[in-house]
C-alpha positions as CSV (number, residue, x, y, z in Angstrom):
1,M,12.7,11.9,-4.8
2,K,10.8,10.3,-7.6
3,L,9.4,6.8,-6.8
4,V,6.8,4.9,-8.7
5,S,4.5,2.3,-7.2
6,P,2.4,0.5,-9.9
7,S,-1.1,-0.5,-8.6
8,L,-1.7,-4.2,-9.0
9,L,-5.4,-3.4,-9.1
10,S,-4.9,-2.8,-12.8
11,A,-2.9,-5.9,-13.4
12,D,-4.1,-9.0,-15.3
13,F,-5.3,-11.2,-12.4
14,G,-5.2,-14.2,-14.6
15,N,-1.5,-13.6,-15.2
16,L,-0.5,-12.0,-11.9
17,Q,2.8,-13.7,-11.6
18,R,3.8,-12.6,-15.1
19,D,2.9,-9.0,-14.3
20,I,4.8,-9.1,-11.1
21,E,7.9,-10.5,-12.8
22,M,7.6,-7.7,-15.3
23,L,7.6,-5.1,-12.5
24,N,10.5,-6.9,-10.9
25,A,12.5,-6.2,-14.1
26,S,11.3,-2.7,-14.3
27,E,12.6,0.6,-12.6
28,C,9.6,0.7,-10.2
29,D,10.3,1.1,-6.6
30,W,7.3,-0.4,-4.8
31,L,4.3,-2.6,-5.7
32,H,1.0,-1.0,-4.7
33,V,-1.5,-3.4,-3.3
34,D,-5.1,-2.1,-2.7
35,V,-7.0,-4.0,-0.1
36,M,-10.8,-3.2,-0.2
37,D,-13.5,-4.6,2.0
38,G,-16.7,-3.6,0.1
39,I,-17.8,-1.5,3.1
40,F,-15.3,1.4,3.5
41,V,-15.2,1.5,-0.4
42,P,-17.8,0.1,-2.9
43,N,-15.5,-2.7,-4.2
44,I,-13.7,-5.9,-2.9
45,S,-10.2,-6.7,-4.0
46,F,-7.2,-8.5,-2.4
47,G,-7.2,-10.3,1.0
48,Q,-4.3,-11.8,2.9
49,P,-4.0,-15.0,0.7
50,I,-3.4,-13.0,-2.4
51,V,-1.0,-10.6,-0.7
52,K,1.0,-13.8,0.4
53,H,1.0,-14.9,-3.3
54,I,2.2,-11.5,-4.4
55,K,5.0,-11.5,-1.8
56,R,6.3,-14.9,-3.0
57,H,7.0,-13.5,-6.4
58,A,7.7,-9.7,-5.7
59,Q,11.3,-8.5,-5.5
60,K,10.2,-4.9,-4.5
61,P,8.6,-3.8,-1.3
62,L,4.9,-4.2,-1.0
63,D,3.0,-0.9,-0.5
64,V,-0.2,-2.1,1.1
65,H,-3.1,0.4,1.1
66,L,-5.9,-0.7,3.5
67,M,-9.2,0.6,2.2
68,I,-11.1,-1.1,5.0
69,M,-13.0,-0.3,8.1
70,D,-11.1,-0.5,11.4
71,P,-7.8,-1.4,9.8
72,G,-6.0,-1.7,13.1
73,R,-7.6,-5.2,13.5
74,Y,-5.6,-6.4,10.5
75,V,-2.1,-4.9,11.0
76,A,-0.5,-8.2,12.2
77,D,-2.3,-10.2,9.4
78,F,-1.1,-8.1,6.6
79,K,2.5,-7.9,8.1
80,E,2.5,-11.8,8.1
81,A,1.1,-11.8,4.6
82,G,4.1,-9.7,3.4
83,A,3.4,-5.9,3.7
84,D,6.5,-3.8,4.0
85,I,4.7,-0.4,4.0
86,M,1.1,0.0,5.3
87,T,-1.2,3.0,4.8
88,V,-4.5,3.4,6.5
89,H,-7.3,5.9,6.0
90,Y,-7.8,8.8,8.4
91,E,-11.5,8.4,7.8
92,A,-11.5,4.7,8.8
93,C,-9.5,5.0,12.0
94,T,-11.1,5.9,15.4
95,H,-7.7,5.6,17.1
96,L,-5.3,6.7,14.4
97,D,-2.3,7.3,16.6
98,R,-2.6,3.8,18.1
99,T,-2.8,2.2,14.6
100,I,0.2,4.1,13.3
101,H,2.2,2.9,16.3
102,A,1.0,-0.7,15.8
103,I,2.3,-0.6,12.2
104,H,5.6,0.6,13.4
105,D,5.7,-2.0,16.1
106,H,5.3,-4.7,13.5
107,G,8.3,-3.4,11.6
108,M,6.6,-1.6,8.7
109,K,6.7,1.9,7.4
110,A,3.5,3.6,8.3
111,G,1.3,6.1,6.5
112,V,-2.0,7.9,6.6
113,V,-4.4,8.2,3.5
114,L,-6.7,11.1,2.9
115,N,-9.8,10.9,0.6
116,P,-10.3,13.8,-1.8
117,H,-12.7,15.6,0.5
118,T,-10.5,15.4,3.7
119,A,-8.5,18.4,4.6
120,V,-4.7,18.2,4.9
121,C,-4.8,20.3,8.1
122,L,-6.3,17.3,10.0
123,L,-2.9,15.7,9.9
124,E,-1.4,18.5,12.1
125,D,-1.1,16.2,15.1
126,I,-0.2,12.9,13.4
127,V,2.1,13.8,10.5
128,Q,5.2,13.8,12.7
129,E,4.5,10.0,13.4
130,C,4.3,9.0,9.7
131,D,6.8,7.8,7.2
132,L,4.4,8.8,4.3
133,V,1.0,10.4,3.6
134,L,-1.0,9.2,0.7
135,L,-3.4,11.6,-1.0
136,M,-6.2,10.1,-3.0
137,S,-6.6,11.9,-6.3
138,V,-9.8,10.0,-7.1
139,N,-12.6,8.7,-4.9
140,P,-11.3,5.3,-3.8
141,G,-12.7,2.1,-4.8
142,F,-12.2,1.7,-8.5
143,G,-9.3,2.0,-11.1
144,G,-9.5,4.2,-14.2
145,Q,-11.2,7.2,-12.6
146,K,-10.5,10.8,-13.7
147,F,-7.8,12.7,-11.8
148,I,-9.2,15.4,-9.4
149,E,-7.4,18.7,-10.3
150,N,-7.6,20.1,-6.7
151,T,-4.9,17.4,-5.8
152,Y,-2.1,19.7,-6.8
153,N,-3.2,22.2,-4.1
154,K,-3.4,19.5,-1.6
155,V,0.1,18.3,-2.4
156,R,1.4,21.8,-2.0
157,Q,-0.4,22.2,1.4
158,L,0.9,18.8,2.6
159,R,4.4,19.6,1.4
160,A,4.4,22.8,3.6
161,L,3.1,20.9,6.6
162,C,5.7,18.1,6.2
163,D,8.5,20.5,5.7
164,R,7.4,22.2,9.0
165,K,6.7,19.1,11.1
166,N,8.4,16.0,9.5
167,P,10.7,16.8,6.5
168,Q,11.4,13.0,6.0
169,C,7.7,12.2,5.4
170,L,7.1,11.0,1.8
171,I,4.1,12.3,-0.1
172,E,2.3,9.7,-2.2
173,V,-0.5,10.3,-4.8
174,D,-2.9,7.6,-6.0
175,G,-5.6,7.9,-8.7
176,G,-5.6,8.9,-12.3
177,V,-1.8,9.5,-12.4
178,N,-0.4,9.5,-15.9
179,L,2.5,10.9,-18.0
180,Q,0.7,14.2,-18.3
181,N,0.2,15.0,-14.6
182,A,3.2,13.3,-13.2
183,P,5.6,16.2,-13.8
184,L,3.0,18.6,-12.2
185,L,2.6,16.3,-9.2
186,Y,6.4,16.0,-8.6
187,G,6.7,19.8,-9.1
188,A,4.0,20.3,-6.4
189,G,6.0,18.3,-4.0
190,A,5.0,14.6,-4.4
191,D,7.6,11.9,-3.9
192,V,5.7,8.7,-4.8
193,L,3.3,8.1,-7.7
194,V,0.8,5.2,-7.8
195,A,0.0,4.4,-11.4
196,G,-2.4,1.6,-12.4
197,N,-3.9,1.9,-15.8
198,A,-1.2,4.2,-17.0
199,V,1.3,1.3,-16.6
200,F,-0.7,-1.9,-17.3
201,K,-2.7,-0.5,-20.3
202,S,0.5,0.9,-21.8
203,A,1.9,-0.8,-24.9
204,D,5.3,-0.8,-23.0
205,P,4.7,-0.9,-19.3
206,K,8.4,-0.9,-18.4
207,Q,9.1,2.2,-20.6
208,T,6.1,3.9,-19.0
209,I,7.6,3.3,-15.6
210,H,10.9,4.7,-16.8
211,D,9.1,7.8,-18.2
212,L,7.1,8.4,-15.0
213,K,10.4,8.5,-13.0
214,Q,11.9,11.1,-15.3
């Protein structure tokens, strides 16, 4: 499977509706929405009102990535705002199993996110509950960072874990994804690529999305 989820963190916020309509007309599969609280990560981005605005215009599922402390408190809020897929950080959840079940109970696909330093083996007891796992290939918080090369190894490790415990679980990668490393990530076992600058700073974003899916 080869899915592309362009990150709206790299969109033109002054022309957000225009950029969403461009993505609607593209071959992208999901729209990636990064929610940051300025505590778990050193940046602040979208809150529920902006997610609602995005949902009004989007014709693709919203892939909402909560980079916030204690994300379980906000599952219902972001569902109401329009999330279709919700991923929460392993590092931010004291009761991860409870949070994953809460996401499912609200009718969303549920996933866990790992920061670059967090070992894949820590998912041994939760991966069977997940629809997807998102591996960060940069330290979360800001767009435009350099891809961390060890990500390929983590994708292979995660692919082996998923094949053993939950073959339907999708593997998503976020951070520094471009046309050069995309084939290597898919080859290692990734299913979904989040691309921000590679799409929105491209001369032809729709063609770049097409190329990423090839």
